[in-house]
N, C-alpha and C positions, 0 to 999 in steps of 0.2 A: 504495499499499500505508500503509496506517496504521500508528500506532506498536503494536496490541493484535496485527493481522496479523505485525507485523516481529518480534516476540516470540516468537509461537508458533511464525514461521517461524526463526527463532533458537535456539530452545529444539533445534528438532530438529534443526538442523544441530549444534549441539554435542555433543547424544548421540550421532550417528553419527560425527563426526569427532574423537571424545574414546574410543571404544566404552566410552561409558556402559550398559551392559546390561541394567544392573539397573535402569536410571531411567525415568521417562516422563516426558514433558511435563507433567505432569501435578504431577508429584512439582519440579518448580522451581519457586520462587517467585522470582517476576521482579524482588523487591528485596533479595533473600537474597544476601549475599555469595559470588562464586564461588570466593575463593580464602581459604585458612584453615580449619580447624577446623568455624568455622559455618554454613560454606555446603557447594556440594561441595565441597570440598578438594581445589579443582587446584592443579596445583603448576608452575614456571618450563615445565615441557616442555608441557603444555598449555596456557601463554600462547603460547606458538610457533605452537601449531595453532589457534589464534585469532585470531591476527596473519595466517596464510594463509589462514584463512576471508574474513576482511575483504578481504583482498588479490582472490584469486578469485571471490568471489560478489558483490562490491560497489564493487572496484574503488576501495579506500582504503587508502591508506599512512599508518602512523602513522609521523608526521615526528621529533615528538618525543618518544622511550620514556620519560622523566619522566611523562611525563601516561596511560600506560599503566595506572598504580597506580589512578587517577579512570574511565578509560573503562573498564575491565575490572574494575571494582567490584562489577555486578551484568549481570544481562539488558537490566535496564533502563536502565541508563546505557550497555551496549553497543550498544541500539537508538537512544537517543537521539543517540547520535556519528552512529550510521550515517545515521539521517534527516539532519543536519546536514551531513553532509560525500560522502555519495555522489555518484557522479558518473552 
Protein backbone atom coordinates (compact mmCIF):
# COMPACT_ATOMS: atom_id res chain seq x y z
CA UNK A 1 0.00 0.00 0.00
CA UNK A 2 1.44 3.38 -0.97
CA UNK A 3 1.08 6.66 0.93
CA UNK A 4 -1.90 7.96 -1.08
CA UNK A 5 -3.81 4.69 -0.64
CA UNK A 6 -3.09 4.72 3.07
CA UNK A 7 -4.27 8.33 3.39
CA UNK A 8 -7.59 7.46 1.70
CA UNK A 9 -7.98 4.37 3.92
CA UNK A 10 -7.25 6.42 7.04
CA UNK A 11 -9.84 9.03 6.06
CA UNK A 12 -12.51 6.32 5.82
CA UNK A 13 -11.40 4.74 9.11
CA UNK A 14 -11.52 8.10 10.91
CA UNK A 15 -14.99 8.90 9.55
CA UNK A 16 -16.30 5.52 10.69
CA UNK A 17 -14.56 5.35 14.09
CA UNK A 18 -15.35 8.95 15.04
CA UNK A 19 -18.92 8.91 13.69
CA UNK A 20 -18.31 11.87 11.38
CA UNK A 21 -21.58 11.36 9.49
CA UNK A 22 -21.52 14.76 7.79
CA UNK A 23 -17.95 14.32 6.50
CA UNK A 24 -16.82 12.55 3.33
CA UNK A 25 -13.23 11.48 2.57
CA UNK A 26 -13.08 14.28 -0.01
CA UNK A 27 -13.88 16.82 2.74
CA UNK A 28 -10.73 15.91 4.67
CA UNK A 29 -7.59 17.77 3.61
CA UNK A 30 -4.73 15.34 4.34
CA UNK A 31 -2.54 18.26 5.47
CA UNK A 32 -5.11 20.06 7.64
CA UNK A 33 -4.83 19.79 11.43
CA UNK A 34 -7.02 17.07 12.94
CA UNK A 35 -7.39 18.89 16.26
CA UNK A 36 -8.45 22.42 17.08
CA UNK A 37 -10.76 24.77 15.25
CA UNK A 38 -8.63 24.90 12.08
CA UNK A 39 -9.17 21.30 11.00
CA UNK A 40 -11.64 18.56 11.86
CA UNK A 41 -11.99 19.89 15.39
CA UNK A 42 -11.23 16.60 17.09
CA UNK A 43 -10.71 16.37 20.86
CA UNK A 44 -8.90 14.14 23.36
CA UNK A 45 -11.61 11.45 23.23
CA UNK A 46 -11.12 11.29 19.47
CA UNK A 47 -7.36 10.91 20.05
CA UNK A 48 -8.08 7.76 22.07
CA UNK A 49 -10.10 6.39 19.15
CA UNK A 50 -7.19 7.10 16.80
CA UNK A 51 -4.85 5.23 19.17
CA UNK A 52 -7.25 2.26 18.98
CA UNK A 53 -7.27 2.42 15.16
CA UNK A 54 -3.46 2.33 15.13
CA UNK A 55 -3.37 -0.62 17.51
CA UNK A 56 -6.22 -2.64 15.98
CA UNK A 57 -5.65 -2.03 12.29
CA UNK A 58 -1.88 -1.56 12.08
CA UNK A 59 -0.38 -3.23 15.17
CA UNK A 60 1.12 0.08 16.30
CA UNK A 61 1.34 1.18 19.91
CA UNK A 62 2.28 4.78 20.68
CA UNK A 63 5.30 4.33 22.94
CA UNK A 64 5.87 8.01 23.64
CA UNK A 65 2.60 9.87 24.34
CA UNK A 66 4.35 13.24 24.06
CA UNK A 67 5.04 12.46 20.40
CA UNK A 68 1.29 12.18 19.80
CA UNK A 69 0.91 15.85 18.97
CA UNK A 70 3.27 15.49 15.99
CA UNK A 71 1.99 12.06 14.92
CA UNK A 72 -1.67 13.11 15.11
CA UNK A 73 -1.19 16.54 13.50
CA UNK A 74 -2.84 15.58 10.19
CA UNK A 75 -3.94 12.56 8.19
CA UNK A 76 -0.64 12.78 6.27
CA UNK A 77 1.53 12.76 9.43
CA UNK A 78 -0.52 9.85 10.76
CA UNK A 79 -0.03 7.94 7.50
CA UNK A 80 3.72 8.65 7.52
CA UNK A 81 3.98 7.30 11.06
CA UNK A 82 2.06 4.15 10.07
CA UNK A 83 4.29 3.63 7.00
CA UNK A 84 7.39 3.86 9.21
CA UNK A 85 6.17 1.71 12.11
CA UNK A 86 3.58 -0.84 11.02
CA UNK A 87 4.32 -4.47 11.58
